[in-house]
N, C-alpha and C positions, 0 to 999 in steps of 0.2 A: 949361135953356134951349136948349140946345144940337141935341137931338133937335125942339125946335120949328122950326129955322131952317136946319138941314144938309140936304139931295138926298141922300137914295140910288137906287143904284142896286145890282144885284145881278146879275152878268154869271157864266156857264155858257159850261165850253168855253176859261178865260180865260187858260189856261197858253202859250196860242202863236197864231200864225194871226187870223183876224178875230174870235173873240173877245176878244183881248189889247187889236187894234187900238179894237176898242167899248169896249173897258174904259181907253185911253186917252184915249178922246176923253171920257168919262162924267167922267173925270177934270179935263180942260181948260175943259170945262165946270161942274168947280166939283160934282159929285157924290160926296160917301162912297161908298165900295166896296165890298160883298163879292163877291170873287170863289172860282170852284171848277170846278175840275178833277180828272181821274183818275188824274193824276200827280204825284212831289212838285217839278216843276217849276213848279208853283202859288204855291210861295214865292218861288221865283226872281221870277217877274212880280212878285206884290208888293210885294217891296221895290224894282224899278223902277217902280210905278206910286207909291211913297209919297212920290218928288219929285216928285212933281206936286202934295206939299201938303192934300193930302188925305186923311182915315183912309181905310186901306188895313185890309181882314182879310181869311184865305188859312183857304180849307177843301180837304184834300184829302178825298174821297169820291165813291163810286162811284157815280153820278146813271144804271142802268141797273135799277136798282131802287125800288120805292116804301117800302123802306127810306131809301134812300140820299135821295129826293129831302124823305122830312120830314126826317131829321138835320138835312142843308141849311134845311128850313123853320125847322125848332127854332130853325137856329144866325140867322139872321136875326131870328123872334120874341126871343131874348134881348136880342138887340142894341135892341130898344123902340120903334127908327126903323122909322118909315114905309116903305114901298120905295115908289120915287115910278119909276121903271122896274125892269120885269124885262129882261131880253135871253139869251131865252132860246137858245144859242146850241150847245150841247158834244148832238154828232154823231159817229159813226165810220160808216167807209165799210171794205167788201170788196169786193177781183175776183173774178176766178175767174168761172165756169160754174158755177151751184149748188148741183148733184150732187157738183160735185167740192170744197163749199168745207166744213170741218169745218163742222159742226151746229151744237154749241156757240156759234160762232165766229158764225155767221149768226146764230142767235136773239141773240145779247150787242147786234148791230147797230139787230135789233128793239128791243128792250129801252133798249136809250140811248137811240136816233133817238124813239122814239112812246112808251113806258110812262113812264119818268125823266121826257121833259121836261112829256107833260100830265098825270100827275102833281103835279109844280113847280106845273105853273101853275096845279094846278086849287086849291092851297092860297093860294098867295100870292096871284091872283086873285080871289080870297073875299074876303079880306082890302081887296083895292080898290076889291070892288064892295062891301064896308059901307060906308066911305067917301066913296066916291065918283071917286076919282081915279085914277089911275095910267095910265101907259102901259107895252105889251108890243110888244115886237120877239121873232118868231120864226124861225128861219132855217132858211128850209126850200130850193128852190134849182129851176133850170133843167130839173135834173134830175125831177124831179116831172111835166113836161109827157114824158116820153120812154118806153118802155119798154127796161130796160135789161139789155141782153142783156150779161149775163156782168160783171155789179151789179145782178142782180135782184133781190136785197134791198131795196139802197139806197136804188133808185128809187121802190123799192115805198114805202118810209119817208116818201122824201122826197114824194109824190103825195098820201100821208096828212099830212104837216105842212102843207101849201098849201091842200090843201081845209080839212081843221079849224081854220085859221089865217082863212079869207074865213068859215066857220061861226060861229064863236067871236067874233069883230069883230060880225055883225050881231046874235049875241046881245044882246052887251054895248053895243048901240048905247040912248045916251040915258040912260045910266047914271054916266056920265065917265070912262070906263075905255077908253081905245083899243088897236087892235090895229093888229099892219102885219104882214105878208110879206117879209122879203129874201128876196132870188132871187137867188141867184149862182150865174156858169158855174161850171170849171175855174179854182182859185185858187192862186196862192204859197204851197202851205201842205204840214203834213206828211201832211196829209189823201191821198194816193197810194203815198209811202211809209208808212203804218203798214195801206193796203187793200193791199198789197204789186204794186201795179201801175206798179212804175216801169219794169217791159216791156212797156207797151201803150205807143200813138199818144197817148193823150191825156194818158198819165203822164208823158210827153215833151215834149207842147208848148208851146209860148208859154200863158204862163196870166194870169191877174187878180191886180193888185197888190192886198194886203187891206188897206193901208190903206185906196183908193179905193174898197172895197167895202162896209170898216164904214162912210165919211164918208155911204157912199149909202143907208147901209141906215138911220146914226142919223138922217140929217136927215128922208129919208123916217119916220118914228116920229115928231119934233117936229112936223111937218106933219099930223099924222094922215091920212094916206096909207093907203090900205088895204094896197098892197103895190106892192114896183118890183123889178125887174131890174135885175140893176147890170152896165154892159155896154152899148153899142149893139149887139153880134155878137151876145151873149147875147138880146136885144130883140127881133132878127130871128129868132132862133132859135125862141124862145119861138112867136112870129106863127106862122111854117110850119108846129110842129109841130101845132098848132091845124088845119093846114086836109092833114096829109100823112098817109095812114092807116097805122094800126099799127104791120102789117106790115114797112112802107118804114121805120117808125120804129126796130124793133127790130133792122134789118139794117144799117140804117145805123149803128145805134152799137157792133154785134157790129164793124168793123170797125175803128172808134177805141178799145175796150174790151179785146178777145180779147187774152191772155195772148204775148205773142209779136211781138204790131202793131209795134212803138217801128221806128223808122226810125232804121239805121245811120248 
């Protein structure tokens, strides 16, 4: 009986930041949770979320590979509980010029943000489509609208996710499965520390609250909006990006993302 009445949310990248905040919202809405991340902190997040009174299962898994995505999908399937919402939030960033980056690290960004995300969605969304019910929230970024000088690989992956989300949404039209793309701007998370960008202007600038960003994304998903940009400044930036030549955007991005641009 429990499996028939309990709602289930799967959240990736849920050990901190936007992912953890999305999981908190889902828990507050009464969803049981399966959360995943590639670090041991996912267990700490699970303990915190269990205080909401919902069932929380955690999995430490590398979602940069098809094998990792399959392991999570199998973990979900073993619960024999349909996935009501998939919050595909796992992602990584990397600063510095592309040729100055370690190639393995750069490819890991591609694999985490694109390969693993696409693989997991393919597995879980097929089950959703089969039962004609489910919601998917993909964390893209306003970075996907801007050539990312000194973040070339990261911005490229977010451009892919933004586009992929819009296309998948239309492919699933009339199937009972919805797709929403959350496009935040710089957010107060561990992103810039992990990306090695604390010495940049954007790394030291004022950022959005991940709680607010997650709320905007979750509400948009529940309203079946196709996409949402979190924050009015970010909305303005996306509008300007659509009418500004790519070369100028690339130059502007360099000024805020180049190593050593942080203000004293």
